[in-house]
C-alpha positions in Angstrom: 87.2 222.2 128.1 90.3 223.0 130.5 94.2 222.1 129.1 93.9 218.7 131.6 91.1 217.6 129.4 93.1 217.7 126.1 93.2 214.3 124.7 96.7 212.9 124.8 98.5 211.9 121.7 101.4 209.9 121.1 102.2 205.9 121.0 101.9 205.9 125.2 98.2 207.0 125.2 96.3 205.1 127.5 98.9 203.7 129.7 98.4 205.4 133.2 101.3 206.2 135.3 101.4 207.3 139.3 104.4 209.2 140.1 105.4 209.6 143.7 108.9 210.8 143.2 110.4 214.4 143.6 112.8 216.9 142.3 114.3 215.6 139.1 115.2 211.8 138.6 112.0 209.9 139.0 109.9 213.4 137.8 111.9 213.5 134.5 111.0 209.7 133.9 107.3 211.0 134.4 108.1 214.1 131.9 108.9 211.5 129.3 106.2 209.3 129.6 103.8 212.0 129.8 105.2 213.7 126.5 104.7 210.4 124.8 100.7 210.6 125.8 100.6 208.5 129.0 98.4 209.8 131.6 100.7 210.5 134.4 99.1 211.3 137.7 102.0 213.0 140.1 101.0 212.6 144.1 102.9 215.4 145.9 102.5 216.3 149.9 100.0 218.9 150.5 102.1 221.3 152.5 104.9 221.8 150.1 104.4 219.9 146.9 107.6 219.0 144.8 110.5 221.2 146.3 111.1 221.7 142.1 108.2 224.3 142.2 110.3 226.5 144.1 113.8 225.9 142.0 115.1 227.6 139.0 117.5 230.7 139.0 114.4 232.9 137.8 110.8 232.4 139.4 109.0 235.2 137.3 105.3 235.9 139.4 106.8 233.4 141.7 106.3 230.6 139.1 109.2 228.4 138.5 110.2 227.8 134.9 111.9 224.5 135.8 108.6 223.1 136.9 106.8 224.2 133.7 109.1 221.8 132.1 109.2 218.7 134.3 105.8 219.1 135.6 104.2 219.4 132.2 101.4 216.7 131.1 100.7 215.8 134.8 97.7 215.7 137.0 98.6 217.0 140.3 97.2 215.2 143.3 98.1 216.0 146.9 98.0 213.3 149.4 100.2 212.8 152.7 101.8 209.3 152.3 102.8 209.2 155.9 99.3 209.0 156.8 97.5 205.5 156.7 94.4 206.7 154.7 96.4 208.6 152.1 98.4 205.5 151.7 95.3 203.2 151.1 94.1 205.7 148.8 97.5 205.9 147.0 97.1 201.8 146.6 93.9 202.1 145.1 95.0 204.5 142.4 98.1 202.2 141.9 95.9 199.2 141.4 94.6 200.9 138.3 97.9 201.9 137.2 100.3 200.2 134.6 103.7 202.1 136.1 104.3 203.4 139.5 107.5 205.9 139.7 109.3 206.8 142.9 113.0 208.1 143.6 112.5 208.1 147.3 115.5 206.6 149.5 115.2 202.6 149.1 113.0 201.6 152.1 110.8 204.6 152.1 108.2 202.9 150.0 108.1 199.5 152.1 107.5 201.9 155.5 104.4 203.3 153.9 103.1 200.0 152.9 103.5 200.5 149.1 106.8 198.0 148.6 106.9 196.1 145.3 105.4 192.9 146.5 102.5 194.4 148.2 101.3 196.4 145.2 102.0 193.5 143.1 99.4 191.2 145.1 96.8 194.1 144.2 98.3 194.7 140.4 100.1 192.0 139.1 100.8 193.6 136.0 102.1 196.6 137.8 105.8 197.9 136.6 107.4 199.6 139.6 110.1 202.2 138.3 112.4 202.8 141.1 115.4 205.4 140.6 118.0 206.1 143.6 121.6 207.1 144.1 123.0 203.7 144.6 120.1 201.0 143.5 118.1 199.1 146.2 120.6 196.5 147.2 124.2 196.7 148.0 126.1 198.5 151.0 125.3 202.1 149.7 121.9 201.8 149.1 120.5 203.5 152.1 123.1 206.5 151.9 121.6 209.8 150.4 122.2 209.7 146.9 122.0 212.9 144.8 122.9 213.1 141.4 126.0 215.2 141.8 127.4 212.2 143.8 126.6 209.6 141.3 127.9 211.7 138.9 131.4 211.4 140.8 131.2 207.7 141.6 130.4 206.7 137.8 133.6 208.6 136.8 132.0 211.4 134.9 133.1 214.2 137.3 136.9 213.2 137.1 136.9 213.8 133.3 135.2 217.1 132.9 136.7 220.5 132.8 140.6 221.8 132.2 143.2 219.6 133.6 144.6 222.8 135.4 141.7 223.0 137.7 139.9 220.7 140.0 137.3 218.3 138.5 134.2 220.2 137.2 130.6 219.8 136.8 128.4 219.6 133.8 126.1 222.7 133.7 123.0 220.6 134.2 121.8 217.8 136.4 123.4 215.1 133.9 123.5 212.5 136.8 119.7 212.7 137.4 118.8 213.1 133.8 120.5 209.8 132.6 119.1 208.0 135.6 115.5 209.2 134.3 116.6 207.9 131.0 117.7 204.8 131.8 114.7 204.5 133.7 112.3 205.3 130.9 114.1 202.5 128.6 113.6 200.1 131.5 109.8 200.9 132.0 109.1 200.7 128.5 111.0 197.0 128.2 109.2 196.0 131.1 105.9 197.1 129.2 107.0 195.2 126.1 107.6 192.2 128.0 104.6 192.4 129.7 102.6 191.9 126.7 104.3 188.1 126.7 104.2 187.2 130.0 101.2 189.2 131.6 103.5 190.3 134.5 105.2 193.1 135.9 108.2 193.8 137.5 110.5 196.3 138.9 113.1 198.7 137.3 116.0 199.6 139.2 118.1 202.8 137.9 120.9 203.8 140.1 122.3 207.1 139.4 125.8 206.0 139.5 125.0 203.1 137.3 123.4 205.1 134.3 126.5 207.7 134.7 128.6 204.5 134.1 126.6 203.2 131.4 127.4 206.3 129.4 131.2 206.3 130.0 132.4 204.6 126.9 135.7 202.5 127.3 136.9 204.3 130.5 136.8 201.1 132.5 138.4 198.3 130.0 140.9 201.1 128.9 142.3 201.0 133.0 141.6 197.4 133.6 143.6 195.9 130.3 146.4 198.6 129.6 146.4 200.9 132.8 145.3 203.8 130.8 143.5 206.5 132.6 141.4 209.2 131.2 142.2 212.6 132.4 140.3 216.1 131.9 141.2 217.7 128.8 139.1 220.7 128.6 137.3 221.3 125.2 139.7 218.6 123.4 140.2 214.9 123.2 143.7 214.2 122.9 145.3 213.3 119.7 142.4 214.5 118.0 143.0 217.1 115.9 141.5 219.6 114.7 138.5 219.3 116.7 138.0 222.3 119.3 136.3 225.4 119.9 137.7 228.5 117.9 137.2 232.4 118.6 135.7 234.8 116.1 135.8 238.2 115.3 132.5 238.9 117.1 133.1 237.1 120.1 131.4 233.9 119.1 132.9 230.6 119.6 132.8 228.3 116.5 133.1 224.5 117.2 135.0 223.0 114.2 135.6 219.2 114.0 137.9 218.5 111.0 140.2 215.5 112.4 139.7 213.1 109.5 142.3 213.4 106.8 139.8 214.3 103.9 138.0 216.9 106.0 141.1 218.3 107.4 142.4 219.2 103.8 138.8 220.8 102.9 139.7 222.9 106.3 142.8 223.8 105.2 141.5 224.8 101.8 138.7 227.0 103.6 141.0 229.0 105.5 143.3 229.7 102.7 146.3 227.2 103.5 145.8 224.4 101.2 149.3 223.3 101.5 148.9 222.1 105.2 147.0 219.0 103.8 150.1 217.8 102.3 152.7 219.2 105.0 153.9 216.2 106.8 153.7 217.8 110.0 149.9 217.8 109.7 149.1 215.4 106.7 148.2 212.6 109.0 145.9 212.0 111.9 148.9 210.8 113.9 150.9 213.9 112.9 148.3 216.2 113.6 147.5 214.9 117.4 151.3 215.4 118.0 151.1 218.8 117.1 147.4 219.7 118.5 148.0 222.7 120.0 150.2 224.3 117.4 147.6 223.4 114.9 144.7 224.7 117.0 146.9 228.0 117.4 147.2 228.4 113.6 143.6 227.7 112.8 142.7 230.0 115.5 144.8 232.8 113.9 142.3 232.6 111.0 139.0 232.1 113.0 139.6 235.5 115.0 139.5 237.5 112.0 136.4 236.1 111.0 132.9 237.0 112.0 130.8 233.9 113.1 128.2 234.1 110.1 130.7 234.5 107.4 133.1 231.7 109.0 130.2 229.4 109.4 129.1 230.0 105.6 132.6 229.4 104.4 133.2 225.8 106.3 130.1 225.0 105.2 130.3 225.6 101.5 133.5 223.3 102.1 132.0 221.0 103.7 133.4 221.0 107.0 131.6 220.1 110.0 131.2 223.3 112.2 128.6 224.9 114.1 128.2 228.0 116.7 128.3 227.3 120.4 124.3 228.0 120.9 123.1 230.2 123.8 118.6 230.1 124.0 118.8 233.3 122.0 120.6 231.5 119.4 118.0 228.8 119.7 114.9 230.7 119.5 116.0 232.2 115.9 118.1 229.5 114.2 116.4 228.3 111.3 116.9 224.4 111.9 115.2 224.7 115.4 112.3 226.6 113.8 111.9 224.2 111.0 111.8 221.1 113.1 109.8 223.3 115.9 112.7 222.2 118.4 111.4 224.7 120.8 107.5 225.4 121.4 105.3 227.9 123.1 103.2 226.4 125.8 100.4 228.5 127.4 101.0 228.7 131.1 97.9 230.4 132.9 99.9 233.0 135.0 103.1 233.6 132.7 101.2 233.5 129.0 103.1 231.8 126.7 106.4 230.3 127.8 109.1 228.7 125.3 110.6 225.2 126.2 111.8 222.2 124.6 109.2 220.2 122.4 108.8 216.6 122.7 111.9 214.3 121.6 112.2 212.0 120.2 109.5 212.8 117.1 107.5 209.8 115.6 106.0 210.2 112.3 102.5 208.7 113.2 102.0 209.0 116.7 104.0 212.1 117.9 103.8 213.1 121.4 102.6 216.8 122.6 102.6 219.0 125.2 99.0 219.4 126.5 99.6 221.8 129.6 102.5 223.1 131.9 103.4 222.0 135.1 100.0 222.2 137.1 99.3 223.9 140.3 99.9 221.9 143.4 96.6 219.9 143.8 94.8 221.2 140.8 93.6 217.7 139.8 92.9 216.1 143.1 89.4 216.1 142.9 89.3 215.0 139.6 91.6 211.6 140.0 90.1 210.9 143.6 86.7 210.7 142.2 87.6 208.5 139.9 88.5 205.9 142.3 85.2 206.7 144.2 86.2 209.6 146.7 83.2 211.8 147.1 83.2 215.5 147.7 82.7 214.8 151.6 85.6 212.7 152.3 88.1 214.9 150.4 86.8 218.0 152.2 87.5 215.6 155.5 90.8 214.9 154.2 91.8 218.6 153.4 90.3 219.8 156.7 92.9 217.5 158.4 95.4 218.7 155.9 96.2 215.3 154.3 95.0 216.3 150.9 
């Protein structure tokens, strides 16, 4: 039995998904659905495949470790969707699907004869998930919409970084990821509604709106009171102490002790119990006014302590604290190990590859990683055979470089 024959587990087992997207926003939605048990058939261009196959800072033996994560649990089928015959094959695949995912520029699917009205005629229960920079309508819909632009337009970039520097970025593709999360929520909501109505619908997830959706009270703070949030580095203004602090061995420790009772415990932990009743620090407001002064005071203590000792001391006093983790910390941390937050997946070329597990965990029908990102076109023959394409026709498609 090959890896792709491994039976699916998880609450979405039995659900068929056809993924037409590339890079991250659409494929991450497909990854999450596949992690939870859906059968995800990914259609890729036969010439190049998903560009993510070549992405990542490290490509051991030419293999993208990023692709091993985002492509996991998917079956790869190669079809040139610019060709009418391949478009017809895609329609046949989608006619038997529950969900189709795409993240091309709006209008692309329509040009290929794969717009939602045409597909819904074949499959009235189909749920079409469309992820794009600016959504399917509006004056910006036809613009190229990368995740970074959505992060800027959604308000995130302006508030990330140190106030002394230009706006920064989060160190991951957070705009694409957020759009994929909202797309997944929308897909599952549409699946639930279909149980009532029997009808599918379109899920329209725009990157800038996904970013906007997590921006807390940013908009009403400006609209009601004229308050503009600014970049504040590692702190929230007037919330103290809550910052990263140095340790004697060069590790950064995050301490969050801004609540009055917790601050009192922190004061005791660092050998300064009198700070809890000192009028300069006794209340939330007072600590906020002297935030930099208080952070310097705490940093003087933490810089004399090794990270392990400091974390243990703070834990004994009930002070929320934790090291700033890097991958080497994650691979040995007892909490990670106990919950199997990181697992090893057998890669056919690289051997065991550590990667994040399936989240969230369900108590009865948890998902699983059945195989890493597959080779380009690895499942073309098997999947097309399921819709009646024989070996002779497949050979013809391949000869014409269409599959």
